[in-house]
VEXFIKOL-116124 format. One line per 4 residues: number of its first residue (from 1); their letters; for each residue x, y, z of N, C-alpha, C. Coordinates in steps of 0.02 Angstrom, whole numbers, padded with zeros to 5 digits. Each point is the difference from the previous one (the first is absolute). Layout:
NUM = A = X:Y:Z:X:Y:Z:X:Y:Z; ...
***
This chain:
1 = MRCF = -01174:-00004:01464:00063:00001:00037:00056:-00029:-00042; -00013:-00055:-00034:00052:-00030:-00043:00020:00048:-00056; -00050:00033:-00027:00013:00048:-00054:00046:00056:00025; -00013:00025:00060:00040:00053:00029:00072:-00024:00010
5 = LLIC = 00007:-00060:00027:00066:-00029:00011:00037:-00010:-00065; -00035:-00023:-00051:00031:-00010:-00066:00024:00066:-00029; -00041:00052:00007:00019:00067:-00025:00062:00025:00037; 00003:-00010:00065:00058:00022:00039:00064:-00037:-00023
9 = VLSF = -00005:-00064:-00009:00058:-00039:-00021:00022:00021:-00070; -00047:00008:-00045:00017:00022:-00068:00031:00070:00000; -00026:00044:00041:00028:00068:00005:00072:-00003:00024; 00013:-00044:00049:00068:-00007:00026:00048:-00023:-00055
13 = FVES = -00021:-00050:-00039:00043:-00025:-00053:00011:00052:-00055; -00051:00038:-00016:00006:00052:-00051:00050:00053:00023; -00006:00020:00063:00046:00050:00027:00072:-00027:00002; 00007:-00064:00018:00067:-00030:00002:00032:00000:-00069
17 = CKDK = -00038:-00018:-00051:00026:00000:-00068:00016:00070:-00023; -00042:00047:00019:00010:00069:-00020:00067:00026:00026; 00015:-00014:00064:00063:00022:00029:00059:-00030:-00036; -00004:-00064:-00018:00055:-00032:-00035:00011:00031:-00069
21 = NELL = -00054:00020:-00033:00006:00031:-00066:00035:00068:00004; -00003:00032:00058:00032:00065:00007:00075:-00006:00013; 00023:-00060:00019:00071:-00010:00011:00038:00002:-00066; 00058:00029:00001:00042:00000:-00059:00033:-00068:-00007
25 = SPKK = 00006:-00023:-00062:00035:-00063:-00012:00073:00008:00021; 00034:-00054:00014:00071:00006:00019:00041:00038:-00053; -00013:-00013:-00064:00038:00034:-00053:-00014:00075:00001; -00064:00018:00007:-00019:00071:00002:00029:00033:00062
29 = MQTV = -00004:-00035:00056:00027:00027:00063:00075:00011:-00007; 00033:-00045:-00034:00072:00006:-00011:00016:00065:-00037; -00036:00015:-00054:00015:00060:-00039:-00018:00064:00039; -00056:-00002:00036:-00020:00059:00038:00048:00011:00058
33 = LWDM = 00017:-00052:00035:00047:00006:00057:00068:00024:-00024; 00023:-00023:-00058:00064:00023:-00027:-00003:00076:-00012; -00055:00024:-00028:-00006:00072:-00011:-00002:00038:00066; -00032:-00028:00051:-00003:00033:00065:00070:00002:00032
37 = IQLE = 00038:-00054:-00008:00068:-00001:00026:00043:00053:-00035; -00008:00005:-00066:00038:00051:-00037:-00021:00070:00021; -00064:00010:00013:-00024:00065:00023:00033:00018:00067; 00002:-00048:00045:00031:00012:00065:00074:00018:-00008
41 = AYTQ = 00035:-00037:-00042:00071:00015:-00012:00009:00069:-00031; -00043:00016:-00048:00004:00066:-00033:-00010:00057:00049; -00049:-00007:00044:-00015:00055:00046:00050:00005:00057; 00044:-00050:00008:00051:00002:00052:00064:00036:-00022
45 = QPAV = 00005:00014:-00065:00059:00034:-00026:00001:00072:00027; 00058:00023:00024:00004:00068:00029:-00025:00055:-00046; 00017:-00003:-00064:-00022:00052:-00046:-00076:00001:-00007; -00030:-00058:-00001:-00073:-00004:-00006:-00033:00022:00064
49 = MDSL = 00028:-00020:00057:-00029:00019:00064:00001:00076:00009; 00054:00032:-00023:00004:00073:00005:-00052:00034:-00044; -00014:-00030:-00058:-00046:00032:-00046:-00074:-00014:00017; -00012:-00050:00042:-00068:-00016:00021:-00016:00035:00066
53 = KRRH = -00026:00061:-00006:-00015:00038:00061:-00055:-00034:00040; -00048:-00026:-00035:-00054:-00036:00034:00008:-00074:-00020; 00049:-00031:00031:00020:-00068:-00019:-00058:-00050:00003; -00038:00001:00054:-00054:-00049:00007:-00051:00009:-00056
57 = TAIV = -00020:00060:-00014:-00049:00013:-00053:00027:-00023:-00067; 00064:00013:-00012:00030:-00021:-00063:00002:-00076:-00006; 00017:-00033:00054:00003:-00074:-00001:-00069:-00029:-00013; -00051:00027:00033:-00068:-00024:-00010:-00021:00009:-00073
61 = GLQQ = 00019:00057:-00030:-00016:00012:-00071:00036:-00049:-00045; 00063:-00015:00014:00038:-00048:-00040:-00027:-00071:00009; -00021:-00017:00061:-00031:-00065:00010:-00064:-00007:-00041; -00039:00054:-00001:-00062:-00002:-00039:00015:-00010:-00075
65 = QIFT = 00054:00029:-00024:00020:-00010:-00069:00017:-00074:-00013; 00033:-00032:00048:00016:-00071:-00006:-00064:-00041:-00002; -00047:00016:00044:-00064:-00037:00000:-00036:00008:-00066; -00002:00061:-00026:-00033:00014:-00064:00035:-00038:-00056
69 = LHGI = 00066:00001:-00001:00039:-00034:-00051:-00017:-00075:-00003; -00011:-00030:00058:-00014:-00071:00003:-00075:-00017:00002; -00042:00051:-00003:-00072:-00011:-00003:-00029:-00027:00066; 00028:00022:00055:-00025:-00022:00065:-00014:00062:00043
73 = NKDQ = -00025:-00012:00061:-00009:00056:00046:00038:-00015:00065; 00003:00051:00042:00039:-00006:00063:-00027:-00057:00044; -00066:-00007:00003:-00029:-00053:00042:00020:-00069:-00024; 00000:-00011:-00066:00021:-00065:-00027:00073:-00013:00019
77 = YLKS = 00042:00050:-00007:00070:-00008:00017:00009:-00017:00074; -00033:00038:00043:00008:-00010:00072:-00027:-00069:00021; -00058:-00020:-00027:-00027:-00066:00016:00048:-00055:-00024; 00026:00009:-00060:00046:-00050:-00027:00065:-00002:00040
81 = YKYY = 00026:00058:00017:00061:00004:00040:-00009:-00035:00067; -00056:00013:00032:-00016:-00031:00064:-00005:-00076:-00009; -00036:-00022:-00052:-00008:-00071:-00013:00068:-00034:-00009; 00042:00028:-00043:00065:-00031:-00013:00046:00002:00061
85 = NEHP = -00006:00052:00041:00038:00002:00062:-00022:-00054:00049; -00064:-00017:-00002:-00027:-00053:00043:00014:-00070:-00028; 00024:-00003:-00062:00017:-00063:-00032:00074:00004:-00022; 00045:-00011:00047:00072:00011:-00012:00029:-00037:-00060
89 = ESMR = -00024:-00060:-00013:00027:-00038:-00057:-00016:00035:-00066; -00061:00025:-00006:-00020:00037:-00060:00040:00065:-00007; 00008:00035:00057:00038:00063:-00002:00073:-00013:-00016; 00027:-00054:00026:00070:-00017:-00015:00009:-00013:-00075
93 = NILD = -00048:-00035:-00030:00003:-00012:-00073:-00002:00065:-00039; -00043:00046:00021:-00004:00065:-00033:00065:00038:00007; 00027:00003:00060:00062:00037:00012:00059:-00033:-00035; 00002:-00066:-00002:00053:-00034:-00036:-00002:00016:-00074
97 = SIAV = -00060:00002:-00029:-00008:00018:-00070:00022:00071:-00013; -00017:00045:00046:00022:00070:-00007:00076:00003:00001; 00031:-00036:00046:00073:00001:00005:00033:-00027:-00064; -00027:-00054:-00027:00028:-00029:-00061:-00006:00050:-00058
101 = NAEK = -00059:00030:-00007:-00010:00048:-00054:00044:00062:00009; 00007:00023:00061:00043:00058:00013:00072:-00015:-00019; 00022:-00060:00016:00069:-00019:-00017:00010:-00005:-00075; -00050:-00027:-00035:00004:-00003:-00073:00004:00070:-00030
105 = NRDK = -00042:00045:00025:00000:00069:-00025:00067:00034:00014; 00027:-00012:00060:00065:00029:00016:00054:-00026:-00046; -00001:-00065:-00013:00050:-00030:-00044:-00005:00029:-00071; -00060:00011:-00025:-00010:00030:-00066:00028:00070:-00003
109 = IMAR = -00014:00039:00053:00024:00069:00003:00076:00001:00002; 00029:-00043:00041:00073:-00001:00006:00032:-00023:-00065; -00031:-00048:-00033:00028:-00024:-00064:-00001:00055:-00052; -00055:00038:-00003:-00004:00056:-00047:00049:00055:00017
113 = KFSG = 00007:00013:00064:00044:00054:00023:00073:-00014:-00017; 00021:-00063:00008:00070:-00016:-00008:00016:-00032:-00067; -00049:-00014:-00042:00014:-00033:-00064:00040:00046:-00047; -00009:00065:00004:00036:00046:-00043:00066:00023:00028
117 = NKMS = 00013:-00017:00063:00060:00024:00034:00057:-00052:00003; -00007:-00055:-00037:00053:-00051:00000:00061:00024:-00038; 00056:-00012:00029:00063:00020:-00033:00021:-00055:-00048; 00019:00020:-00060:00023:-00051:-00048:00075:-00011:00009
121 = K = 00020:-00062:-00010:00071:-00019:00011:00037:00000:-00064
***
């Protein structure tokens, strides 16, 4: 009976650790979530929406490309997304990092765009 109980407890701990290993790290989640946000923005553009006759199928295909790019699968993403949504402080840190990086990228783009257009006095 003790042996059975020990096996059950050990199995529980192994499964608990296994689930945690499937979660994306905050840094990885940040990069994947950023790509998913960009995908959503891309597919909301009128020109893109008109060209995507089967919008849902196209979005699923593009999401799969994001998962492949980052070496993860849909289940890992969904489990991680759920986990971070249930832990608001962690999700806030991820979203804050995304916002800071997006702002830096925007500033770089704007600097490049307008650096050649300065009028000389």
